[in-house]
N, C-alpha and C positions, 0 to 999 in steps of 0.2 A: 202747661209749664213742663219743660224737660226736666229729667232727673238732675242734670248738671245745674240748671237754673234754680231748682228747688234747693239743691245743696248750697248754692251761693246765698240764697235767701236765708236759710236756716242759720248759716255761718254768720251773716251780717247781723241777724237778731241777737246772737250771742256774743258779738264783737270778736269773733275768731277770724283772723286774716286767712281766708280760704286761698287767696292768690297773693304772692309777693313778687313784685317786679324789681329785678336787680340791675341797676345802670353799671355794668362792669368796667366800662372805659368810655371816653369821649373821642378817642381816636376813631377816624373813619377813612375809608378809601373813596368816598364820594364827597361832593360839596353841594348838596341840594339847597336851592335858594329858599325853600319852604321850611327847612329844618329848624326845629326848636332849640338846637344847640347854639350857644353863643361863642363856644370855642371847641376846637378839636384837639386840645392840648390838656392832657391829665395833669400837668404841672403847673398850669396857669392859676389855679385855685390857691397855690401856696402851701397846700397840705399834701402830703404823699398819698397816692391812692392805696386802697386796701390791699394787703398781701393775701396770699392764698390761705394762710393760717387764720387770718381774721375773717375772711369770707366763710371759711369752714366753721368757725365758731358761730358766725351769724346763722348759717344754715342749720347747726344744732339747735339754736335757740328758736328758729322758725319751726323746726319739727316739733319741739316741745310745746309751742303755742298752738299747734294743730293745723299748720299751713299744709295744704295739699299740692298746690300748683306753684312752680317757680318759673318766672318768665325772664330769660336772659335777654338783655337789650343793651344798646351802646348809645351814641356812636355805632360803630360795628362791633358787636360782642365778641365776634370770632377773632378780632385783632388783640385781644387780651392774652397775654403770654400764658396764663393759666386757664384758659378757656376750657380745654379738654379735661384737665384734672378737676376743675370745679364741676363740670357736667357729670363726671364719674362719681364724684363725691356726692353730689345731689341725688344721683340715681341710687346709690348705695343707701342713702337716708330715706328712700321710698317716696320721693317727690315725683310728681307727674312733670316731665320737662317741657318747656315751650322756649321758642326762640323767635325774635324778631330780627331779620337779617336782610341785607340787600342781595345776598346770594353770591357775591363775587368770589368768596373763598370756599363755596361748597362744590368742590371737585368730587371725582369719583370716590376717593378715599374718604373724604369728609362725609359724604352721603352714606357710605357704608357704615361709619362709626356712629351716625345719627340713628341709623336703623338698628344697630346692635345695642345702643343705649336706650332703645325704646322711647324716643321722643314722642310725646303725646301730640304735639302740634308745631309746625314751623310756619311762620308768617313771612312771606317773601315780599318785600317792597318792589312792585313793578307798576310803572306809571302809564304805559301806553304799550298797545300792540305795535306801534310805529317806532322803530329803532331810533330814528332822528329825534323824535319828541322826547322818549325816554332819556336818551343821552344828553340832550340840552338840559333837562331838569336836574339830572345828576352832576352835570359838569364833569362827566367822565366818559370819554369816547370809547365805544366798544362795550359799555356796561350792559346794554340790552341784550347782547349775545350771552354774556356771562350769566345774567339774571335768569333769562329764559331757560338756559341750559341747567341751572340749579333747580328750577321748577320741574323740568322733565326727569332729572335724576332722582329727585326725592319721590316723585310720583311713581317712577318705575319700581322703586323699592317698597312701595306700599306705605310710605310715611305720609300722614296727613298733612297736606300743604295747602295754606290759603294764600291767595294773592291779596296783598294789602295795598290799596291804591288811593293815596291822598289826592283829592281833586283840587286843581288850581285853575287859574285862567288859561294856563298852557295846555291842559289835557282834558278838561271837563267836556268839551264838545265832541271829542272822539272816544270817550270812556266806554261806550257800549260795544265797540269794536274789540276792546280788551275783554269785555264780558263774554263776548262770543267766542273769542280765542280760548278763554279758560273753560267755558262750558263744554267746548268740544274735547276737552282733555279731562273732563270730569272734576275740575277744580273750581272751587268757590272763590268769588271775589267780594271783598269788602271795600265799597266805596265810602269815603269820608271827606266831606267838604270843610271839616273844621281845622283850618290852618291856625296854629296857636302862636302866641308870643314866644319870644326866646326865653330860655331859663334865667336870664339875667334881667328880665323885665323889658327888654327892647321889643318894639313892635315892628321891627324891620321885615320879619318873615310874613307878616299879615298882609303886606303889599301884593303878595302872590295869589291872594284869594280870588276866587271866581267872582265875576260881576253878578248883579241882580238878574240881569237878562239871561246870563248863562245858567245860573241857578234855576231860574224858572223853567228854562228849556229842558234842563236835566230832569227835574221832578215831573214835568209833563210826559217826557219820555219814559220815565220809570212807570208812570201811570199806565201808559199805553202797553207796558210790558208786564202789567198785572201786579205792580208793586206801588201801592197807594199810600203816601205819607199821611198817617193818621194822627189824631191827638195823642198826647203823652199821658200815660196813666200816672197822675201826680200823687194819688193817695190822700191821706187825710192831712189836716193842719199840723198834726203832732208828728207826722212821719218825716224822716230825714230827707233832705233835699237830693241826696245821692249816697253812694256807697263808700265814699272816701273815709278812710279811717275806721271803717267797720268791718267789711268783709274783704278788704284789700288794703295793701300797703306798698310802699316802694322804698328802695334803699339806693342812695347815690354811690358813686365811686369812692366817696371818702368816709362813708358810714353813716351819713345823716339819714334818720328815719323820717320818712315822708308819709302823709296819709294817702297821697295819690301823686302821680308824676306831674300833674297839672298845678298842685298846690306845693309851691316851692318853699313855704315856711316850714322848717324842720321841727318836728317834735323834740328831737335831741339827737346826740351822736352815740352810735353803738360802740365806738372805741371808749367811750367814757361811762357808759351805763349798759344795762342789759335791755333786751327786747321787752321783756315782761314788765320791767319798771318804767319804761317809756311808754308802753302801750297803754298802761293803766294811769298815767300821770294826768295832772290837771291840764297840761297843755293839749294832750291828745283828746281829752274830753271836751275841751273848748273847740278844737278844730273839727271834731266830728259832731258838734252839736247844732249845726245849721238845720232848721226845720222849714217845711213849706210855708209855715205862718210867718216866718222871718223874710220871705221874699218881698222885695220892694217893687213888685209889679203883680197884677192880677193873673195868676196862673190857672184860673178856673174857667175862663171864658175868653172869647176872641183869640188874637194872636197868642196870647200867653198860654193858652191850652195846648199849644203846638210847640212850645218852647222847651228844649232839653237844657235846662240851666246848668251851667258848670261854675261852681264857686272859684276854681282856680282861674278860668278865663276872666271872671268878673274882677277878681283881684288885680290881675295883670293889665287889664284894659280900662278899669273904672277906679281901682283902689278900694272897692267895696265888694266883698264876697257875695252879698245878697242883691246888689243893684243889677238891673237889666243890662245885659251886654248888646250894644247896638247891632252887631253882626248876627247874634243868635236871634234877636228879635226880627231882624229882616228875614232871616231863614224861616223863622216861624210863620211870619205873614206870608211868604211865598208858599209854604207847605200848606197853609190854611186855604189860600186861593185855589191851589190845585186840587185840594181835597174837596172843596165846595163847588168846583166847576162841573160836576155832574159825572 
């Protein structure tokens, strides 16, 4: 276990939010069909988005709670009018800064500022080594050129950059070409086939998921490259199903405190209460109370042993946080087949 993973585990054991993900804005300069956002308008909710002073107060409270890592996300987080002041404030409070971005706004000056602020890690969303494929997925012509340039700029400055590639039916068959492109530059790629429902409950985004045949080819290719998908370490019956509401949390653009980005049922609102009060509330305890013994499928054998269950996905797709998610079970079956194929 790495030092970082050990820290995450220790924090989760004591219910200290090691990592907080901040959804600064829902505005975005791309329009990806797989995106979990239902709207790109901060005003559509009817509530005003948080101001700099409100975000600053939340960062103060997270620091008091013991949070170490702050992840800025959107939409495109860099489109928030106070993005840089918030980065500077978070850095002064001693947080390790992370950013998930499409890279379109990471020009030379922005890359310099990220370097000077000491960003711990920047994840850049890049979906293909092929420009046409990437641009189709983002619905933004020329986005591939800008995104790959951002990766190169950050890499040249010694900023740790990771390519984040969500796998869909559009790009999964050519994803290893992107892996080769990144490896040649000393950059790690994170592939993820988990296209999730939208944050308003709509399942429209899930129509972009890769097919079973595509996923089977993907995991077979992974095996050939020395990356074998093995069983999930489930723990004991009393262990929590996941880390949501334990070692991590999320806060949306209006101040709603979430146990995880996937679980959109808010603990409460940080405009109306403090982080400490909400984090120790009965609602928080209930949301973080899911245990392995509560799963409504056998996670100790067969396909279930390979299933990485997500309560948020289960709620969105079945209405029951502990019910099996058909897509996750299909994924588990494919992983098991590949794992047992020799």
